ZARO-883003 format. One line per 4 residues: number of its first residue (from 1); their letters; for each residue x, z, y of C-alpha. Coordinates in nm, 3 decimals. Example, Ala and Ser with C-alpha at 12.3 -4.5 7.8 and 13.67 -1.06 7.14 Angstrom:
<atoms>
1 = as = 1.230:0.780:-0.450  1.367:0.714:-0.106
</atoms>
This chain:
<atoms>
1 = xxxx = -3.420:0.464:-7.820  -3.102:0.582:-7.832  -2.993:0.949:-7.912  -3.353:1.107:-7.792
5 = xxxx = -3.584:1.335:-7.967  -3.905:1.352:-7.773  -4.172:1.630:-7.879  -4.505:1.651:-7.713
9 = xxxx = -4.707:1.968:-7.749  -4.996:2.052:-7.546  -4.871:1.956:-7.192  -4.519:2.005:-7.244
13 = xxxx = -4.278:1.734:-7.332  -3.912:1.838:-7.497  -3.628:1.623:-7.515  -3.319:1.679:-7.726
17 = xxxx = -3.011:1.510:-7.667  -2.697:1.541:-7.861  -2.401:1.502:-7.556  -2.130:1.509:-7.790
21 = xxxx = -2.227:1.144:-7.905  -1.936:0.905:-7.795  -2.212:0.687:-7.657  -2.170:0.276:-7.537
25 = xxxx = -2.031:0.131:-7.259  -2.312:0.013:-6.962  -2.412:-0.304:-6.882  -2.184:-0.273:-6.579
29 = xxxx = -1.900:-0.127:-6.789  -1.832:0.148:-6.521  -2.010:0.408:-6.745  -2.103:0.546:-7.089
33 = xxxx = -2.464:0.562:-7.179  -2.503:0.895:-7.396  -2.872:0.848:-7.436  -3.141:0.582:-7.308
37 = xxxx = -3.490:0.563:-7.382  -3.470:0.163:-7.370  -3.710:0.123:-7.044  -4.055:0.313:-7.018
41 = xxxx = -4.199:0.407:-7.324  -4.534:0.587:-7.414  -4.564:0.956:-7.479  -4.719:1.016:-7.801
45 = xxxx = -4.888:1.341:-7.911  -4.829:1.486:-8.280  -5.164:1.359:-8.390  -5.107:0.997:-8.273
49 = xxxx = -5.281:0.986:-7.951  -5.122:0.820:-7.644  -5.094:1.001:-7.333  -5.119:0.827:-6.971
53 = xxxx = -4.748:0.933:-6.892  -4.466:0.708:-6.968  -4.092:0.789:-6.988  -3.780:0.603:-6.838
57 = xxxx = -3.472:0.796:-6.907  -3.091:0.715:-6.901  -2.822:0.991:-6.957  -2.476:0.856:-6.886
61 = xxxx = -2.111:0.991:-6.756  -1.867:0.775:-6.546  -1.561:0.618:-6.727  -1.243:0.770:-6.545
65 = xxxx = -1.114:0.509:-6.300  -0.781:0.515:-6.473  -0.942:0.386:-6.779  -1.141:0.093:-6.615
69 = xxxx = -1.016:-0.233:-6.668  -0.822:-0.362:-6.320  -1.015:-0.614:-6.131  -0.853:-0.963:-6.126
73 = xxxx = -0.608:-1.000:-5.812  -0.637:-0.646:-5.672  -0.938:-0.406:-5.611  -1.329:-0.494:-5.565
77 = xxxx = -1.323:-0.418:-5.223  -1.041:-0.684:-5.126  -1.224:-0.944:-5.340  -1.577:-0.853:-5.175
81 = xxx = -1.399:-0.884:-4.794  -1.279:-1.221:-4.898  -1.615:-1.373:-4.996
</atoms>
């Protein structure tokens, strides 16, 4: 898990995420991942019991177009049309 605090109390899940974290580049490189569960994770109560529900969460923000690296030999649309 990255930048996630999960709390289960009775039948309520509370998720805390620090949105000021700069994050890391996503796998595609087009966005910044602020928080990530890392796949389906089990929810566990404070007394250590596993619930049937699972969590899969990613919070991200786009990288501004002008900050993205340029595609080689033009934009992606032109490259896609050529193939």
